[in-house]
C-alpha positions as CSV (number, residue, x, y, z in Angstrom):
1,X,-23.4,31.2,-52.9
2,X,-25.6,29.6,-55.5
3,X,-29.0,28.2,-54.7
4,X,-28.0,24.6,-55.3
5,X,-25.0,24.8,-52.9
6,X,-27.2,25.6,-49.9
7,X,-29.1,22.2,-49.8
8,X,-25.7,20.4,-50.1
9,X,-24.3,22.4,-47.3
10,X,-27.3,21.7,-45.0
11,X,-27.1,18.0,-45.9
12,X,-23.4,17.9,-45.1
13,X,-24.1,19.6,-41.7
14,X,-26.8,17.1,-40.9
15,X,-24.7,14.1,-41.9
16,X,-21.7,15.5,-40.0
17,X,-23.9,16.1,-36.9
18,X,-25.3,12.6,-37.0
19,X,-21.8,11.1,-37.4
20,X,-20.6,13.2,-34.5
21,X,-23.5,11.9,-32.3
22,X,-22.9,8.3,-33.3
23,X,-19.1,8.6,-32.7
24,X,-19.7,10.2,-29.3
25,X,-22.0,7.3,-28.4
26,X,-19.5,4.7,-29.5
27,X,-16.8,6.5,-27.6
28,X,-18.9,6.6,-24.4
29,X,-19.9,3.0,-24.7
30,X,-16.3,1.9,-25.4
31,X,-15.1,3.9,-22.4
32,X,-17.7,2.2,-20.2
33,X,-16.7,-1.2,-21.5
34,X,-13.0,-0.6,-20.9
35,X,-13.7,0.7,-17.4
36,X,-15.8,-2.4,-16.5
37,X,-13.3,-4.7,-18.1
38,X,-10.5,-3.5,-15.9
39,X,-12.3,-3.6,-12.6
40,X,-11.3,-6.5,-10.3
41,X,-13.6,-9.5,-10.2
42,X,-15.9,-9.5,-7.3
43,X,-15.8,-12.5,-4.9
44,X,-18.8,-13.8,-3.0
45,X,-19.2,-13.3,0.8
46,X,-18.4,-17.0,1.1
47,X,-15.1,-16.7,-0.8
48,X,-14.1,-13.7,1.3
49,X,-15.0,-15.5,4.5
50,X,-12.9,-18.5,3.3
51,X,-10.0,-16.1,2.5
52,X,-10.3,-14.6,6.0
53,X,-10.4,-18.1,7.5
54,X,-7.1,-18.9,5.7
55,X,-5.5,-15.6,6.8
56,X,-6.6,-16.3,10.4
57,X,-5.2,-19.8,10.2
58,X,-1.9,-18.6,9.0
59,X,-1.5,-16.7,12.3
60,X,-1.5,-20.0,14.2
61,X,1.3,-21.6,12.3
62,X,4.0,-22.9,14.6
63,X,7.2,-21.2,13.7
64,X,10.0,-23.6,12.7
65,X,7.8,-26.7,12.6
66,X,8.3,-27.6,8.9
67,X,6.1,-30.7,9.0
68,X,3.1,-28.8,10.5
69,X,3.6,-25.9,8.2
70,X,3.8,-28.1,5.1
71,X,0.6,-29.9,6.2
72,X,-1.3,-26.7,6.8
73,X,-0.1,-25.4,3.4
74,X,-1.3,-28.5,1.6
75,X,-4.6,-28.6,3.4
76,X,-5.3,-24.9,2.9
77,X,-4.4,-25.1,-0.8
78,X,-6.8,-28.0,-1.3
79,X,-9.5,-26.1,0.6
80,X,-8.9,-22.9,-1.4
81,X,-8.9,-24.8,-4.8
82,X,-12.0,-26.8,-4.1
83,X,-14.2,-24.2,-2.4
84,X,-13.1,-20.7,-3.5
85,X,-14.9,-19.8,-6.8
86,X,-13.1,-16.4,-7.5
87,X,-9.8,-17.5,-9.0
88,X,-8.3,-14.0,-8.8
89,X,-9.0,-13.7,-5.0
90,X,-7.7,-17.3,-4.7
91,X,-4.4,-16.3,-6.5
92,X,-3.9,-13.4,-4.1
93,X,-4.6,-15.7,-1.1
94,X,-2.2,-18.3,-2.5
95,X,0.5,-15.7,-2.7
96,X,-0.1,-14.8,0.9
97,X,-0.1,-18.5,2.0
98,X,3.3,-18.9,0.3
99,X,4.7,-15.8,2.0
100,X,3.5,-16.8,5.4
101,X,4.7,-20.4,5.2
102,X,8.1,-19.3,3.9
103,X,8.3,-16.8,6.8
104,X,7.2,-19.4,9.4
105,X,9.9,-21.8,8.1
106,X,12.5,-19.1,8.6
107,X,13.3,-19.0,5.0
108,X,13.8,-15.9,2.8
109,X,11.3,-15.5,0.0
110,X,11.1,-13.5,-3.1
111,X,8.2,-11.3,-1.9
112,X,8.8,-8.4,0.4
113,X,6.5,-7.0,3.0
114,X,5.7,-4.2,0.5
115,X,4.8,-6.7,-2.1
116,X,2.5,-8.4,0.4
117,X,0.8,-5.1,1.3
118,X,0.0,-4.7,-2.4
119,X,-1.3,-8.3,-2.6
120,X,-3.5,-7.6,0.4
121,X,-4.9,-4.5,-1.3
122,X,-5.6,-6.5,-4.4
123,X,-7.4,-9.2,-2.4
124,X,-9.5,-6.6,-0.6
125,X,-10.5,-5.1,-3.9
126,X,-12.1,-8.4,-4.9
127,X,-14.2,-8.3,-1.7
128,X,-15.5,-4.7,-2.1
129,X,-19.0,-5.7,-3.4
130,X,-19.3,-8.3,-0.6
131,X,-18.6,-5.5,1.8
132,X,-15.9,-7.5,3.5
133,X,-12.5,-6.2,4.5
134,X,-9.8,-8.8,4.9
135,X,-7.5,-8.3,7.9
136,X,-3.9,-9.3,7.2
137,X,-2.5,-9.1,10.8
138,X,1.0,-10.3,10.1
139,X,1.5,-7.5,7.5
140,X,0.9,-4.9,10.2
141,X,3.4,-6.3,12.7
């Protein structure tokens, strides 16, 4: 190896090492960003308490009383839309409301009990930071 090739080789090793460190840092930062981006939104304690209030209210629906069920559904939807700030939790609770009211009216819906268990898990994932576990009693019976 000639004398002039040695400095070029060292320079290439240094540049390669720096590039490797930079790419590793970019990869780690990108992985962290991707992980954070895919986490569920986190609802406040107030949103989770409202969600539980809606779930509890659904248990008191009079089976077969279409007028009372429709009124509860309308009032609950208004309450959820105006007071719940986390839209993703709101979406999960809205799906639950629809399932419960359809069931209370004696109609068959598109969602199965298995689908609702998944939705309950999703809703609970939005309340993890608030340290609230939403209880969906009609799903367990």
